[in-house]
N, C-alpha and C positions, 0 to 999 in steps of 0.2 A: 345412849351416847349423846354428849352435849353438842350443841350447834358449833361451838368452837372446835371441838375434836373432829367433827365431820368436815368442817371447812379445812382444817389442817390436812386431813387425809386426802381431800380433793386436790389441794395444792400439790401435795407430794406426788399424787398420781399424774397430774398435769405436767410437772417438771420431769418426771420419768419419761412420759410420752414425748416431751420436747427433746430430751436427750436422745432417745431412740430414733426419732424422726430425723434429727440432724446427722447423727452417725450414719444412718442408712443412706441418706442422700450424699454425704461426703464420701463414703466408701465406694459408691457405685460410679463416681466420676473418675476419669483418668486425666493426667495433665494435658494430654492431647485434646480432650473434650473442651477444655477452657483456654486453649492456645498457649499452654506452657510447654517448655522443652522437657523431654524425658531424659534424665541423667542417671544412669546406673540402675541397679535393682533396688526395690523398695521392700522393707520388712512387712509392711501392711498395705492392703489394697486401698485404692482411692487417693484422694487429695490429703495433704497434711493440713493441720489446723492453721499453720501460718500462711499457707497458700490461700485458704478460704478467707482468712482475715484480710490479706492483701487485696484479693479480688473484690471483697465487699467494701474495702476502704475503711475498715475499723481496726481497733487495736487488738493485738493478739491476746493479751490478758483478758480483755473484756469479752472477746469471742469465746475464749476457753471457759470462762465462767458461765457464759450464756449456754454453751453446749453442755456443760455440767449441770445445768438446771439450778444454778445458784439464785438466791433471792436478790436479783438486781433489776433495776428499771432500765429498759432500753427504749430508744426513740423509734418513731415510725420509719425514719430514714435508715436506721440501723437494720431493722427487720427487712426492709426492702432491699438493702444492699446485700444481706445474706441470701435473700431469696434469689436475686439475680446471679450471685456468685455460684449458687448451687444449681442454677438453671431450672428452677421450679416452674411448672406451668401455673396457670391461673388458679386452678383448684388447690394445688399444693401450696401456693403462696397464701391463699386464704386460710388453709389449715394451719400454716405456720403462725399467722397473725392470731388465730384463735388460741393456739397453744401459748404464744408469748404474751399476748395482750388481752386475751379473752374477748376479742371483737374481730369482725372481718376488716380487711383493709379499707380505708376511705375510698370513696368513688374516684377522687382525683388521682389516686395512686395507680389507677388502671387507665393508661392512655394508649395501650397497644391496639391499634385499629386493625384487627384481623379476626377472621372466624376460622374454625376448623375446616379443613378441606372437605370433609364429609358433609358438613352443613351446606357448603357451596354446591357440592355435587347434588345434594337433595333438592336444592332450589332449582338447579339447572334442569332437573328431570321433571319439574312441574310445568304444566301448560299455563297455569294461572299466574298473574303477577305476584311477586314476592320480593321483599327487600329487608335488610337488617339495619336497624338504627341503634345508636347508643343513647345514653341519657340526655345528651345535648341535641339529639335528633339529627346528627350527622348520618348520612346514608353511607354505610361502609361496605355493603355488598348487595348484589341484586341479580336477578336472572333476566333472560332475554325478553320475557313477557313484560316485566317491569320497565325494561329499557324502552320497549316500543311505546309504552304508555307515558313515561315521564322523561325520557331522553336524558338519563343521568350522565352519560358520557359527554354530553354537550355542556355540562356545568363544570366550571373550574373546581378544583378540590375544595377550596374554602366555601364555595357557593353550593356545594352538594349537601345541602341541609334542608330538611322538609319545611321548616319554618321560614327560612330564607326564600325558598322557592315559592311558598304560599304568599308571603307578605311583601317580598322585594323583587319579584320577577314578573314584570308585566305580561310577558308572553304566556307564562303558566297561568296567571290569573285569568286571562282571556279564555283559556281552555276549561275553566271550571264553572259550569253553569250555575252551581249553587255555592259560589265562592264564599259569601258571607256566612252561610250556615256551616260550611266545612271549616272555615277559619275560626269561628266561634268554638266549635267542638275541639279542634286541635289545640287551640290556645288554652282551653280549660284543662285538657289532659297534660299539657306542658307545665301548667301551674302545679299540678299534682306531682309531676316528676321532680320539679324544683325542690319540693319538700324533702326529697331523698338526699339532696346535697345543697342545702341552703347557702353554704359558704363557698361553693365551688366557683373559682374565678372565671373558668371557661363558660359556665352557664350565664354568669352575669355579664361577661363580655358579649355574648350573643344577644342578651336582652338590651344592652346599651346600643349595640349596632342596629338592631331592628327598631328601637325607639327613634333613632336618627333617620332611618331609611323609610319607615312606613308610618304615616299619620294614623292609619287605622290601628296598627299595633300599639302605638303610643296611647291613643285614646282608650282602647279596650284594656290595656294593661293597667292604666291609672284608675279606671273606673270599670272594673269587671262586672259584666252581667252574664254570668256563665251558668247555664242550666243543664247542659248535656256534655258528654265527654266522648272522645274517640281518637284512635290512632291513625285511621285511614281516611282517604278522600272519598266522598260518597258518589260523586258524579264527575266524569271526564268526557270532554269532547275529543274524539279521535281525529287523526289527520284527514280522514275522509268525511269529516263533519257529522259523524254519528255520535249520539249521546250514549254512553255506557254508565249504568248505575251499579254500585257495588255494596256488598256487605263485607265485613272484615273479621278476621280472627288474629289474635296476638299470641305468639308462642315465645317462651323464654329460651334464648340460646345460651346465655351465660348470666346467671342471676347476680354474680358478684361484680361483673363489669356492666351490668344493666343493658345487655344486648338483647334486643327483641326483634323477632321476625314478624313482619306484617304481611298477612296473606289476604289477597283480594278474591272475592267470590262474586259472580254475577248476582245481582239483586234477586233475592227470593230462593236461591239454590242452597 
């Protein structure tokens, strides 16, 4: 079989999968699920195409062609609109992008700052500090042990970001006996993360803010001398003036939204 024929069969299979996927999710929703009134009996289960198109903010004809798997080009906002209209979760939204555009959704498409309840419950059951960050290093969830160590609830929402806390929070800096070493490693890791979303405006807004707020950040960002990498802080002085040293592990919570859980272990354990 020629390469052209194989490519054609692959496209046909993908379009068929796309149609099946959209029909499945459209049929399993009811008008009440999406806040629409229920009027009379319906011949078929689920939502109508025109209802999905209206909820997604797209044209009915274009959505019909999309659902039928026709050879049309749809925008990122179109796919996101359909995803939200069909109430897809993160994994389902990613699958829709792969079927429709043969790529996962861009990082900036995922701005829902939440974690599954079971992940929070798992962290709460841990005695060791643990928290979850996104690609921008905003801290979006944590357990009691992490709260005792870093006092996340004392930070305003916009300030609850590990890089802001390291570079622009004098009180936090005073509690880190190896501040420069830790700051070097974390900044090096953040540079690696930036490569995953080099055009993300939120990432660059954080960089611009820290460049204004911290001379150290500005100097190191402009002339990096980075030799080691890390997600966690290596040493913290506790409220009773005791030094605690840590090793770390990073676990993926959601690879498509770049959510990572950072676990702290006593040094050497």
